[in-house]
C-alpha positions in Angstrom: -16.3 16.9 -6.8 -18.5 16.9 -9.9 -22.1 15.7 -10.1 -24.3 13.8 -12.4 -27.8 14.9 -11.8 -28.2 14.8 -8.1 -25.5 12.2 -7.5 -21.9 13.4 -6.7 -19.1 11.8 -8.6 -15.6 11.9 -7.1 -12.4 12.0 -9.0 -9.3 10.5 -7.4 -5.7 10.2 -8.5 -2.9 8.7 -6.5 0.8 9.6 -6.8 3.4 7.2 -5.5 6.8 8.1 -4.1 9.4 5.7 -2.9 11.7 6.8 0.0 14.2 4.1 0.7 12.0 1.1 1.8 8.9 3.3 2.4 6.1 3.7 -0.2 4.3 7.0 0.1 0.9 7.0 -1.5 -0.8 10.4 -1.9 -4.4 10.1 -3.1 -6.0 13.3 -4.3 -9.7 14.1 -4.4 -12.3 11.9 -2.8 -12.3 8.4 -1.3 -15.8 7.1 -1.7 -17.9 4.3 -3.1 -17.0 5.3 -6.6 -13.2 5.3 -6.1 -12.6 2.8 -3.3 -12.2 -0.2 -5.6 -9.6 1.6 -7.8 -7.7 2.9 -4.7 -7.7 -0.6 -3.1 -6.0 -1.9 -6.2 -3.4 0.8 -6.2 -2.8 0.3 -2.4 -2.4 -3.4 -2.9 -0.1 -3.5 -6.0 2.4 -0.8 -5.1 4.4 -2.6 -2.3 7.2 -4.8 -3.5 9.6 -7.1 -1.7 11.8 -4.2 -0.6 8.9 -2.3 1.0 9.0 -2.2 4.8 6.1 0.2 5.3 3.4 2.0 3.3 2.4 5.5 4.3 -0.9 6.9 3.0 -0.8 10.8 3.0 -4.4 12.0 3.1 -3.6 15.7 3.1 -4.9 16.1 -0.5 -8.1 14.1 0.1 -11.1 16.5 0.4 -13.9 13.9 1.0 -14.2 10.5 2.6 -17.4 8.5 2.9 -18.1 5.3 4.7 -16.7 3.2 1.8 -13.5 5.2 1.8 -13.1 4.9 5.5 -13.8 1.2 5.3 -11.0 0.9 2.7 -8.5 2.7 5.0 -9.5 0.6 8.0 -9.3 -2.7 6.1 -5.9 -1.8 4.7 -4.5 -0.7 8.1 -5.4 -4.1 9.5 -3.4 -6.0 6.9 0.4 -6.2 7.2 2.4 -5.6 4.1 3.4 -9.0 2.8 5.0 -9.7 -0.6 5.6 -13.2 -2.0 
């Protein structure tokens, strides 16, 4: 995590791997107020009509604040649906 003055700034990337009908999302870095919007977009656009489940591998995430936790909880509550 970098900082600007006294305020920390997270850097997050997300790799995506498809295994049969499973999408595996692997964010790296921090999930916080600065990155939650970008990660929400990635988590919402990745599934397609052949996706049965989405797995979020958090093993490379080194920081989660309340905004990141809120993102994960809100996404867990919504089933994957594709029009």
